[in-house]
DOSE-774897 format. One record per residue: x, y negated, z negated of N, C-alpha, C in turn. Coordinates in nm, 4 decimals, decimal comma, always signed. Atoms other than C-alpha are relative to their C-alpha. Example, Ala and Ser with C-alpha at 12.3 -4.5 7.8 and 13.67 -1.06 7.14 Angstrom:
2
R     n.xx     n.yy     n.zz    ca.xx    ca.yy    ca.zz     c.xx     c.yy     c.zz
R  +0,0890  +0,1190  +0,0000  +1,2300  +0,4500  -0,7800  +0,0900  -0,1200  +0,0000
R  -0,0820  +0,1190  +0,0060  +1,3670  +0,1060  -0,7140  -0,0770  -0,1090  -0,0730
# end
This chain:
79
R     n.xx     n.yy     n.zz    ca.xx    ca.yy    ca.zz     c.xx     c.yy     c.zz
R  -0,0324  +0,1283  -0,0572  +2,4004  +1,0599  -1,5764  -0,0905  -0,1031  -0,0676
R  +0,0740  +0,1088  +0,0613  +2,2947  +0,7398  -1,7444  +0,0293  -0,1277  +0,0757
R  -0,0146  +0,1286  -0,0673  +2,2333  +0,4129  -1,5653  -0,0587  -0,1057  -0,0919
R  +0,0447  +0,1066  +0,0879  +2,2081  +0,1021  -1,7764  -0,0011  -0,1303  +0,0783
R  +0,0140  +0,1245  -0,0737  +2,0797  -0,2212  -1,6268  -0,0227  -0,1108  -0,1013
R  +0,0130  +0,1135  +0,0897  +2,1251  -0,5479  -1,8086  -0,0533  -0,1179  +0,0802
R  +0,0593  +0,1119  -0,0713  +1,8831  -0,8058  -1,6741  -0,1178  -0,0548  -0,0802
R  +0,1147  +0,0611  +0,0661  +1,6104  -1,0405  -1,7865  -0,1279  +0,0545  +0,0635
R  +0,1259  -0,0425  -0,0619  +1,2434  -0,9581  -1,7274  -0,0255  -0,0709  +0,1331
R  +0,0173  +0,0759  -0,1253  +1,2386  -1,2303  -1,4593  +0,0845  +0,0607  +0,1120
R  -0,0870  -0,0609  -0,1009  +1,5325  -1,0719  -1,2771  -0,0543  +0,1373  +0,0425
R  +0,0566  -0,1310  -0,0324  +1,3708  -0,7271  -1,2972  -0,1236  -0,0159  +0,0888
R  +0,1196  +0,0245  -0,0799  +1,0416  -0,8657  -1,1598  +0,0375  -0,0341  +0,1429
R  -0,0432  +0,0377  -0,1355  +1,2182  -1,0256  -0,8651  +0,0613  +0,1182  +0,0738
R  -0,0647  -0,1144  -0,0633  +1,4269  -0,7147  -0,7966  -0,1025  +0,1015  +0,0492
R  +0,1031  -0,0961  -0,0371  +1,1154  -0,4954  -0,7903  -0,1024  -0,0570  +0,0981
R  +0,0905  +0,0616  -0,0960  +0,9322  -0,7434  -0,5673  -0,1387  -0,0271  -0,0553
R  +0,1299  +0,0268  +0,0611  +0,6520  -0,8069  -0,8155  -0,0302  -0,1497  +0,0069
R  +0,0357  +0,1418  -0,0117  +0,4585  -1,1344  -0,7884  +0,0231  -0,0747  -0,1312
R  -0,0171  +0,0857  +0,1167  +0,5220  -1,4232  -1,0240  -0,1390  -0,0443  -0,0451
R  +0,1333  +0,0325  +0,0483  +0,2041  -1,4493  -1,2299  +0,0015  -0,1070  -0,1089
R  -0,0092  +0,1029  +0,1041  +0,3281  -1,7236  -1,4633  -0,0992  -0,1141  +0,0236
R  +0,0994  +0,1061  -0,0199  +0,1130  -1,9956  -1,2961  -0,1430  +0,0472  -0,0292
R  +0,1321  -0,0550  +0,0277  -0,1941  -1,7716  -1,3143  -0,0206  +0,0158  -0,1508
R  +0,0073  -0,0175  +0,1449  -0,1196  -1,6893  -1,6780  -0,0210  -0,1348  -0,0684
R  +0,0139  +0,1329  +0,0598  -0,0823  -2,0589  -1,7637  -0,1409  -0,0559  +0,0223
R  +0,1343  +0,0505  -0,0303  -0,4111  -2,1473  -1,5906  -0,1056  +0,0730  -0,0827
R  +0,0974  -0,0765  +0,0779  -0,6018  -1,8665  -1,7623  +0,0087  -0,0344  -0,1486
R  -0,0185  +0,0364  +0,1392  -0,4542  -1,9550  -2,1008  -0,0620  -0,1363  -0,0289
R  +0,0574  +0,1334  +0,0150  -0,5532  -2,3195  -2,0532  -0,1528  +0,0072  +0,0002
R  +0,1462  -0,0145  -0,0090  -0,9061  -2,2177  -1,9540  -0,0564  +0,0636  -0,1272
R  +0,0466  -0,0656  +0,1220  -0,9425  -1,9857  -2,2529  +0,0070  -0,0944  -0,1195
R  -0,0125  +0,0947  +0,1108  -0,8156  -2,2527  -2,4925  -0,1091  -0,1059  +0,0065
R  +0,1065  +0,0988  -0,0157  -1,0657  -2,5023  -2,3497  -0,1340  +0,0590  -0,0413
R  +0,1253  -0,0650  +0,0381  -1,3502  -2,2527  -2,3934  -0,0097  +0,0187  -0,1510
R  -0,0004  -0,0165  +0,1455  -1,2486  -2,1801  -2,7526  -0,0215  -0,1348  -0,0678
R  +0,0165  +0,1334  +0,0579  -1,2213  -2,5520  -2,8280  -0,1443  -0,0469  +0,0152
R  +0,1394  +0,0385  -0,0236  -1,5644  -2,6099  -2,6744  -0,0929  +0,0773  -0,0932
R  +0,0849  -0,0834  +0,0832  -1,7150  -2,3218  -2,8677  +0,0110  -0,0407  -0,1473
R  -0,0171  +0,0346  +0,1404  -1,5659  -2,4264  -3,2026  -0,0436  -0,1425  -0,0292
R  +0,0453  +0,1370  +0,0211  -1,6674  -2,7896  -3,1507  -0,1491  -0,0035  -0,0281
R  +0,1451  -0,0021  +0,0142  -2,0332  -2,6918  -3,1480  -0,0426  +0,1284  -0,0704
R  +0,0477  -0,1205  +0,0679  -2,1816  -2,4544  -3,4052  -0,1069  +0,0737  +0,0809
R  +0,1031  -0,0634  -0,0819  -2,4700  -2,3910  -3,1643  +0,0632  +0,0887  +0,1072
R  -0,0684  -0,0786  -0,1025  -2,2311  -2,2726  -2,8923  +0,0618  +0,1257  -0,0599
R  -0,0603  -0,1154  +0,0665  -2,0515  -2,0440  -3,1380  -0,1083  +0,1027  -0,0340
R  +0,1090  -0,0906  +0,0336  -2,3816  -1,8955  -3,2571  -0,0548  +0,0687  +0,1245
R  +0,0486  -0,0581  -0,1247  -2,4949  -1,8429  -2,8967  +0,0947  +0,1095  +0,0493
R  -0,0973  -0,1009  -0,0428  -2,1727  -1,6561  -2,8146  -0,0097  +0,1241  -0,0873
R  +0,0098  -0,1148  +0,0909  -2,2073  -1,4364  -3,1222  -0,1274  +0,0792  +0,0248
R  +0,1259  -0,0717  -0,0198  -2,5716  -1,3541  -3,0544  -0,0006  +0,0761  +0,1319
R  -0,0098  -0,0747  -0,1258  -2,4936  -1,2545  -2,6944  +0,0729  +0,1314  -0,0233
R  -0,0774  -0,1215  +0,0253  -2,2382  -1,0052  -2,8230  -0,0728  +0,0936  -0,0954
R  +0,0704  -0,0822  +0,0978  -2,4728  -0,8819  -3,0968  -0,1181  +0,0752  +0,0617
R  +0,1121  -0,0678  -0,0634  -2,7380  -0,7713  -2,8492  +0,0353  +0,1463  +0,0250
R  -0,0293  -0,1424  -0,0217  -2,7664  -0,3932  -2,8323  +0,0261  +0,0290  +0,1479
R  -0,0261  -0,0451  -0,1356  -2,6087  -0,2442  -2,5249  +0,0774  -0,0951  +0,0883
R  -0,0685  +0,0944  -0,0892  -2,4205  -0,5498  -2,3980  +0,1320  +0,0578  +0,0487
R  -0,1280  -0,0575  -0,0406  -2,0899  -0,3624  -2,3943  -0,0223  +0,1174  +0,0948
R  +0,0304  -0,1132  -0,0875  -2,2426  -0,0504  -2,2411  -0,0417  -0,0462  +0,1381
R  +0,0408  +0,0535  -0,1299  -2,4037  -0,2572  -1,9667  +0,1201  -0,0489  +0,0792
R  -0,1188  +0,0525  -0,0674  -2,0738  -0,4277  -1,8889  +0,0882  +0,1136  +0,0496
R  -0,0846  -0,1126  -0,0394  -1,8804  -0,0996  -1,8841  -0,0663  +0,0806  +0,1117
R  +0,0719  -0,0724  -0,1043  -2,1508  +0,0685  -1,6751  +0,0146  -0,0679  +0,1348
R  -0,0157  +0,0752  -0,1242  -2,1323  -0,2069  -1,4157  +0,1421  +0,0131  +0,0536
R  -0,1402  -0,0134  -0,0411  -1,7523  -0,1819  -1,4110  +0,0240  +0,1363  +0,0644
R  -0,0219  -0,1343  -0,0541  -1,7536  +0,1948  -1,3567  -0,0776  +0,0206  +0,1299
R  +0,0799  -0,0146  -0,1214  -2,0308  +0,1735  -1,0984  +0,0709  -0,0647  +0,1186
R  -0,0696  +0,0671  -0,1095  -1,8317  -0,0770  -0,8928  +0,1286  +0,0733  +0,0373
R  -0,1251  -0,0715  -0,0266  -1,5158  +0,1336  -0,9267  -0,0234  +0,1303  +0,0743
R  +0,0252  -0,1289  -0,0629  -1,6842  +0,4495  -0,8015  -0,0758  -0,0098  +0,1310
R  +0,0673  +0,0155  -0,1290  -1,8562  +0,3022  -0,4965  +0,0926  +0,0468  +0,1103
R  -0,0865  -0,0430  -0,1111  -1,7267  +0,4706  -0,1815  +0,0339  -0,1190  +0,0887
R  -0,0460  +0,1084  -0,0868  -1,5252  +0,2414  +0,0383  -0,0564  +0,0180  +0,1388
R  +0,0524  -0,0039  -0,1364  -1,6787  +0,1514  +0,3714  +0,1029  -0,0473  +0,1002
R  -0,1059  +0,0460  -0,0900  -1,3508  +0,0239  +0,5113  +0,0569  +0,1181  +0,0791
R  -0,0645  -0,0984  -0,0880  -1,1837  +0,2142  +0,7963  -0,0920  +0,1149  +0,0382
R  +0,0926  -0,1031  -0,0453  -1,4985  +0,4102  +0,8744  -0,0597  -0,0436  +0,1327
R  +0,0536  +0,0371  -0,1321  -1,6299  +0,4233  +1,2321  -0,1440  -0,0431  -0,0063
# end
């Protein structure tokens, strides 16, 4: 048995009851573009961003914090 559905991504999103994230996407894109414009307008800001990323362990620290927060036991619904 084969079922073929012809619909747009917007129609599929609505049918599945998924939220419309287009406004959030637009806001985040605008914010990122403003940050890039600010960074490229100032060589000092660009150098500061690069040096933060060049520090040893910055990615490991970020990933460690992410995993630590994800593995914390939930205290909700406990007596």
